[in-house]
C-alpha positions as CSV (number, residue, x, y, z in Angstrom):
1,M,88.4,89.2,7.5
2,N,91.4,89.0,9.8
3,Q,92.0,92.8,9.5
4,P,92.0,94.1,13.1
5,H,88.9,95.9,14.3
6,D,88.7,98.5,17.0
7,I,85.7,96.8,18.7
8,L,84.0,93.4,18.6
9,I,80.5,93.5,19.9
10,F,78.5,90.6,21.2
11,G,74.8,91.4,21.5
12,G,74.9,94.1,18.9
13,S,71.5,93.1,17.4
14,G,69.6,94.5,20.3
15,K,68.4,98.1,20.6
16,T,71.2,99.2,22.9
17,G,73.7,97.3,20.9
18,R,72.6,99.1,17.7
19,H,73.1,102.4,19.4
20,L,76.6,101.4,20.5
21,I,77.4,100.4,16.9
22,D,76.2,103.8,15.7
23,H,78.2,105.7,18.3
24,A,81.3,103.7,17.6
25,L,81.0,104.3,13.8
26,Q,80.4,108.0,14.4
27,A,83.6,108.1,16.4
28,G,85.5,106.6,13.5
29,L,86.0,103.2,15.0
30,S,86.0,99.9,13.0
31,V,83.3,97.5,14.3
32,A,82.8,93.8,14.1
33,C,79.7,92.2,15.5
34,M,78.8,88.5,16.0
35,L,75.2,87.8,15.0
36,R,73.2,84.6,15.2
37,P,72.7,83.0,11.7
38,E,69.0,83.9,11.6
39,R,69.5,87.6,12.3
40,D,69.1,90.0,9.4
41,A,72.5,91.7,8.9
42,S,71.8,93.8,5.9
43,A,71.6,97.1,7.7
44,L,74.8,96.6,9.5
45,L,76.6,95.5,6.4
46,E,75.5,98.7,4.7
47,L,77.1,100.6,7.5
48,G,80.4,98.8,7.0
49,V,80.2,96.6,10.0
50,T,81.9,93.3,9.7
51,V,79.3,90.6,10.6
52,I,80.5,87.3,11.9
53,R,77.9,84.5,12.2
54,G,77.8,82.6,15.5
55,D,75.9,81.8,18.6
56,A,77.2,82.9,22.0
57,F,75.8,79.7,23.6
58,A,78.7,78.0,21.8
59,L,82.2,78.7,23.1
60,A,83.8,77.7,19.8
61,D,81.7,80.3,18.0
62,C,82.9,83.0,20.4
63,E,86.5,81.9,19.9
64,Q,86.1,82.0,16.2
65,A,84.7,85.5,16.3
66,L,87.8,86.7,18.3
67,Q,90.1,85.1,15.7
68,L,88.3,86.6,12.7
69,A,87.8,90.1,14.1
70,A,91.2,90.4,15.8
71,P,89.7,93.1,18.0
72,R,91.5,95.8,20.1
73,A,88.6,95.6,22.5
74,V,85.4,93.6,23.2
75,V,82.0,94.8,24.4
76,S,79.3,92.3,25.4
77,L,75.7,93.4,25.8
78,L,74.3,89.8,25.8
79,G,71.1,89.4,27.7
80,G,67.6,88.0,27.6
81,K,66.4,84.6,26.3
82,N,66.5,82.9,22.9
83,A,63.5,81.5,21.1
84,A,63.7,78.4,23.1
85,G,63.5,80.3,26.4
86,R,67.2,79.7,27.3
87,R,68.8,82.7,29.1
88,I,72.1,83.9,27.7
89,D,73.0,86.4,30.4
90,A,75.3,83.9,32.2
91,I,76.4,81.2,29.8
92,G,76.7,83.5,26.8
93,N,78.7,86.1,28.6
94,L,80.9,83.4,30.3
95,N,81.7,82.0,26.9
96,V,82.7,85.5,25.6
97,I,84.8,86.2,28.6
98,N,86.6,82.8,28.4
99,A,87.2,83.2,24.6
100,A,88.5,86.7,25.1
101,Q,91.0,85.9,27.8
102,S,92.2,82.9,25.8
103,W,92.8,85.1,22.8
104,Q,94.5,88.0,24.6
105,S,94.6,87.9,28.4
106,D,94.8,91.6,28.9
107,L,92.3,92.6,26.2
108,P,90.1,95.6,27.1
109,F,86.6,94.2,27.8
110,V,83.4,95.9,28.8
111,L,80.4,93.9,30.1
112,L,77.0,95.7,30.1
113,T,74.7,94.3,32.8
114,S,72.1,96.1,34.9
115,V,71.5,98.2,38.0
116,G,70.8,95.7,40.8
117,C,73.5,93.2,40.1
118,D,75.6,91.7,42.9
119,E,75.9,94.1,45.9
120,Q,73.2,96.4,44.6
121,F,70.4,93.7,44.6
122,E,69.4,94.5,48.2
123,Q,68.9,98.1,47.3
124,L,66.1,97.3,44.8
125,P,62.4,97.5,45.9
126,P,61.0,94.0,46.6
127,N,58.8,93.9,43.6
128,V,61.7,94.7,41.3
129,Q,63.8,92.0,43.0
130,Q,61.1,89.5,42.3
131,A,60.7,90.5,38.7
132,L,64.4,90.7,37.8
133,R,65.8,88.1,40.2
134,E,66.6,85.4,37.5
135,A,68.2,87.9,35.1
136,L,70.2,89.6,37.8
137,I,71.6,86.4,39.3
138,A,72.8,85.4,35.8
139,K,74.3,88.7,35.1
140,T,76.0,88.7,38.5
141,E,77.6,85.4,37.7
142,A,79.1,86.9,34.5
143,E,80.3,90.0,36.4
144,R,82.1,87.9,39.0
145,Q,83.8,85.8,36.3
146,L,85.0,88.9,34.5
147,R,86.3,90.5,37.7
148,A,88.3,87.3,38.4
149,S,89.8,87.2,34.9
150,P,93.0,88.8,33.8
151,L,91.2,90.9,31.2
152,N,91.4,94.7,31.3
153,W,87.8,94.8,32.3
154,R,85.1,97.4,33.0
155,I,81.5,96.6,34.1
156,V,78.7,99.0,33.1
157,R,75.3,98.8,35.0
158,P,72.7,101.0,33.3
159,G,69.5,101.9,35.0
160,G,66.2,101.1,33.4
161,L,66.4,101.7,29.6
162,N,63.9,103.4,27.4
163,D,63.7,104.3,23.7
164,E,63.6,108.1,24.2
165,A,65.9,110.2,22.1
166,G,69.4,110.5,23.5
167,T,70.5,113.6,25.2
168,G,74.3,113.0,25.0
169,R,74.5,113.3,28.8
170,Y,74.5,110.8,31.5
171,A,75.7,110.3,35.1
172,L,78.4,107.8,36.1
173,I,78.2,106.8,39.7
174,Q,79.8,104.1,41.9
175,T,77.4,104.4,44.9
176,L,73.7,103.8,44.2
177,T,71.3,106.1,46.1
178,A,67.5,105.8,46.1
179,E,66.9,109.4,45.2
180,R,68.5,109.1,41.8
181,K,66.5,108.9,38.6
182,M,66.9,105.3,37.5
183,Y,66.0,105.5,33.9
184,L,67.9,106.7,30.8
185,S,67.8,106.3,27.1
186,R,69.4,103.4,25.3
187,S,71.4,105.8,23.2
188,D,72.9,107.5,26.3
189,A,73.6,104.2,27.9
190,A,75.5,103.1,24.8
191,L,77.3,106.4,24.6
192,A,78.5,106.0,28.2
193,T,79.6,102.4,27.5
194,L,81.8,103.6,24.7
195,A,83.2,106.4,26.8
196,I,84.1,104.0,29.6
197,L,85.7,101.6,27.2
198,R,87.9,104.4,25.8
199,D,88.9,105.8,29.2
200,A,91.8,103.9,30.7
201,S,91.2,105.5,34.1
202,K,87.8,103.6,34.2
203,A,89.4,100.2,34.0
204,Q,89.0,97.5,36.7
205,Q,85.9,99.3,38.0
206,V,82.1,98.9,38.1
207,W,80.2,101.9,36.8
208,T,76.5,102.6,37.2
209,V,75.0,104.7,34.4
210,L,71.9,106.8,35.1
211,A,70.3,109.8,33.5
212,S,72.0,113.1,33.9
213,E,70.3,115.3,36.5
214,S,71.5,118.5,34.7
215,T,69.1,120.4,32.5
């Protein structure tokens, strides 16, 4: 299992993560994914994905995943709460970041968070701030840790995600404006994430991903 992989994905069992896996495989990349022991891995195994069992709440599991996958890049889409109600957005991502920099300090690393993190929070409507405050604070903590690390990082902040069919188009912006359409498909968000990972000119930057305004 120590054969190098192009990408190691944390959070690949979610809807956006699955789209990222599909896009990466379609691009001819080799993919490894860390899944919790209770997750059904049969569909990913059939696709040829290397599945590593572990829990991102445990730093040792993240470290082992890096050692087993020997990745050329890492993408983390960790978010939400586990069955016990414990939020993974901060501690899980912090564990992945720490494990990655210990394994290879300049490893390409993409963290997918959300519109509204850090300096964007005050631009959100008050009702959205109230609803997402806990998650955005946790994601912001992970963002700041990544930006302070030696990793070859990129941060991707998608707008609101839906399950509509992907268009293959998206807009990458660095300044959030209220008039922009804030929603896009999970497929397009995943496609943008992969493109940002593979573009060296996008490194050490924060990218907001929104729906394309072109027809």
